[in-house]
N, C-alpha and C positions, 0 to 999 in steps of 0.2 A: 305440756310434757309429751314427748314422742313415745308412742307405744310401739315396741318392736313387733315385726311380723309374726314371730315365733313367741307366743306368750309363755309356753312351758318348754323348757328345753330338756329334752329326753336325755337321760344318762346313757353314755356311749357304750355302755357294756350291758345294757338291759338283755334279757330279764335278769333281775338281781337275785332271784329265788325261784327254783324249780323244784318239782317232785324228787328230782335226782339228788337235791341238796339234803333230803330229809332222811334220817337214819331208821325210820320204821315205815311200813308200807302205807303209801297214799298215792291217789291218782291225780291230784291237783294241789297247787299251793296259790292261794289267791285271796283278794279282799280282806286285807290286813289292817288293824288298828296299829298305829305307831306312836311313841312318845319318847322324849328325851329324858332319861332318869340316871341321875349321878354321872352326867356325862357320857352315858351310854345310851344308844338307841335300842329300844326294846320294841319288837314287832311281834304281835299276836295274830297269826295268820290261819285262815280257814283251809281246810283240806277235806277232800271227799276220800273216805275210805272206800275200799272196793266193793262194799255192799251199796254204795251210793249215797250213805249218810255221812254228815260232816262233824269234824272235831276241830278244835283249836290247838295250834301248835305255837312254840316260842323260838324266837331266833334274836341274837344279839349282834350288835355292831359297834365299832369305834367310830367309824366315819359316816354312818348312814347309807352306805352303799354295799359293802361287803358283810354279809351276815353269816353267822354260824348257828345252826339249829341245834336246840337241845335234844338229849337222846330220847326224851318221852314227850308226849303230849302234854300241853299246858292245861287244857280244860277239855273234859269229855262229858257226855250226857250223864246227869245225875242218876243214880241207882236206887235212891230211897227218897222219902218224903215227897211233898207236892211237886217239886221241880221234877222229879222222875217222870211223872204222868205227861208233863208239858214238854219235856226234852226228849221224849222217847225215839223221834225221828231224826234227831240231830240238832247241833248249835252252829250257828252261822254269823258271818259278817259282824265281828265284834269291833266295837269302838272304845277307846281309851280317852276317858274325859278326866283331866286333872281337875279336882275341885277341893279347895282348902288343903288338907294334909293327905288326902286320899287320891287313888285313881279309881274313878267309878267305871266299871266296865258294863257296857250294854250290848246285849247280842240277841239275835233271833233264836227263839225255841220253837221247834217244829214237833208236832205230834198229830195224832188222829183228830184233834180238835181245831186244827189250823196252825197259824203261826202267831206268837205273841213275844212280848220283849221280856227278857230277864235282866235283872240288875244284880251285879256282884261288886264287890270292892277289894282293893289290895293296897298295901303301901310299899311292898318290896318285891313283888311279882314272884314271891315264893309261897306265900300263905294267901289263900283265896277265900273270901266269905260270900256266899249267895245271900243277897239282901231280901229280894222280893220279886214277884212277877208283877210288872207295873202297867201292863196294859192287857186288854181283852184281845181276842182274835177279831179281825185280821189286821194287824198293825206291825210295822217294821221301821228300820232305820231311825233309831232314837240316838240323838246326840244332846248332850248337856253342858250348858254354858259354864265356864270355869269360874264363876262367881255368882253369889246370891243378888237378887235384886228384890229390895223391899223385904229382906228376910226370907225370901222364898227361893227355892232352886227352880231353874226354867230350863225346858227342853224344847227341842224340835223333834217332830216325828212325821210319819206318813201313813195315815189310814188307808186301807183299800177300800175306796168308794167310787162308784160310777155316777153317783150324783153330783159330787164335787170331785172330779177325777184326779186320783193320785196326786194330791196337792200336799204342801207343807204346812202343818199346824204347830201352834205353840201351846204349851200346858206348863202349869206351875204346881210346886208341891212344898209343903212345910217340912217334910221329913223323908223325902225320897221315896216313900211308900205309897202315899195318897196323893193322887194327881187330879187337876181340875182347872176350871177356868180356861177351858180349851177353845180355840178359834183358828180358823184358816187365816193365813197371812201371805200366802204365795201360791199362785196357780199356774198350770201350764198355759202356753199361749197357742191359739189356733194357727195351724199351718207355720209352725216355728220349729226350730231343732229340738225343742223340749215339749212338744204339743201333746205327746201321749201320756206321759207321767214325769213328775219330778220328785225327788226325795233327799233327805238330808245325807251328806257324804261325810267329810271330815268334821270333827268338833270345831266350832268356831273360835277364832283366836283373835285377840284385842289388836286393833291398830289405832293410830291418832285419830282416823276419820270415822270409825266404827268397828264392829265386831265382823270380821271377813269369815264367810262361810263358803267352802267349796262343795257344790251339790252335784247331784247326777240328774240329767235329763234323757228322755227317750223319745226317739222318732220312729214311727212304724213305716217301713218301706215294704215294696212288693216281695223283697228278698228276706224279710225279717225285720226285727228291731235293731236300732243303733243306739247304744249307750254312749253318751258324751258328758264332759264336765263343764259346769258353768260356775259362776261366782256371784255371790249377793253380799250387800253390806247392811248390817243392822245398826240401829241407833245405840250408842254407847250406854245410855241411861235407861232406854226401854227398847229391849230387842224385839218386841212385837212390831215396833215401826221399821220398816225397811227404806233404808236411804236410797239404795239403788240396786237394780240387778243388770248385769251386763246382758246386752242384746246379743251378743256373739258368745259362742262356746270358747272354752280355753284349751280343750284337748278333746281329739276324737280319734277312734281307731285308725291307725295307719301302719304300724309295724306289723310284720307277719304274725308275731304272737299275740297281737290284739285282734287281728282280722280273723284269725283262723284258731279254733280251739274248741273247747267243751261247749260253750256258748259264744258263737262267732260276733264280731263287731261289738265288742264291749271294752270300755275303760270304765272301771268302777272304783271309786276311792273311799276308803274309811279311816284315813289318816293323813295328816300333814304336819310337819314340824316347822314353825318359824325360827329363824336364826338371827343372831345379833347383827349380822352384816346386811340386814334388810331383805334378805331372800327367804324363800320357804321352799322346804324340800316336800314335795307331793308324791304320795305313794299310791298305786292302783293296781287292780287286778287286771291282766290282759286275757280276755276272752274265757274268763273263770278258769284259767289254766296255770298262769304264772304271775309272779310279783315284778312289777316295774317301778321305776323311779324317775323323777325329773326335778328341775327346780324352776322357780320363777321369782321375779322381782316383785315384792310385796306391793310397792307403789303402782306397779303397772296393773295390778289386779284391782286395787282400789279405784284407780282413774278409769277403768273400764266400767265400774259400777257408777261412777259419777258423771261421765261424759258420753257413754254409749249405751244408754239405759233404756230397758223396755219396762212396761208396767209389772208390778208384782202381783196385782189381782185383775 
C-alpha cells in the first residue's frame, strides 16, 4: 500500500473555532474532546477565562467542521464537595470516551495540590454526573478504551515522572473508581521527534488490525518545545500489547495559528471520530489558542504502525 506524502489533510477553512465564536468571554478555544452522538458532532472544548483558569464549553455540528457554540459553558469547576477542592484552579483537556451506554468524560483538575484526573459521565450531554477523582497528582491525559477486557475497564494515562520520563501507562478498573495493575507500555525515544515526553491523545478506536491511538509527542528545541501527533496500534484482545508505533509523526505545527499563539508550536489532540467511509476526522488545538480539524485515511495510519515502526519501549 502506498502512503501519501500528506498523512493528515488539513481542513481548508481552519481554524474551525476561535474565541470570537464563543458568546461568553474567553481568551482561547482549544484541546477539545469530540464524539458523534445521534448523527451530530459534539465538541467539548477548553477555554481560558480572562483570569487564566480554564472551563469547558460545548459546540455542535452537523458536518464535523462548522460548529455552533452553546450560550453557556458545559462544565465549570465544582463549587462544593471534594471536587471543589481539586478543581479550584480550573478544568482542562477533556476527552469523551464512549463506553457501553455512557460517554465517560475524563479531564484534568487543577488545584493547589497539583493536577489529577476527574471522571464524569453523561448520556445526552445535558445532564452530567461527576463520578470520582481517579488519579493522584501529578497525572493527566487519561483516555478509556471503548470496551471492557476481561470484565475490566482499561485506560491509558501519563504520569509525570523523570525516572520514566513522561511515558504512556496502562491501568485497569472493575468499577471506574478503583484503578490498578498499572504498568508502562510506551516510552519516548532518545533524539526522536517525541523524545521529551509522550501522552495519550484521542481515545483509541477499533480497526481490523488493532486499536488505533493518536498520541502527542514533544521535542525540546533551543526555541522551546514542539508538540506533534503520532500514532500507535494496540492488540485487539490485549491493549497492553502494542503492535506497532509509527516512527514518523503524522502532524506537526505548520499553519500560522499552530506556530504562533498562547503556547507556540503546538498541535494537541483530545478527539478523533472514525467515519464509515474509512477516514477519521482528527481535531487538535493550535498553539493552545484555536481549534483545527483534518482528515486521514485510517488504513494509512494503520500501515504506518505496521511498516514504519519504532520500538514502543
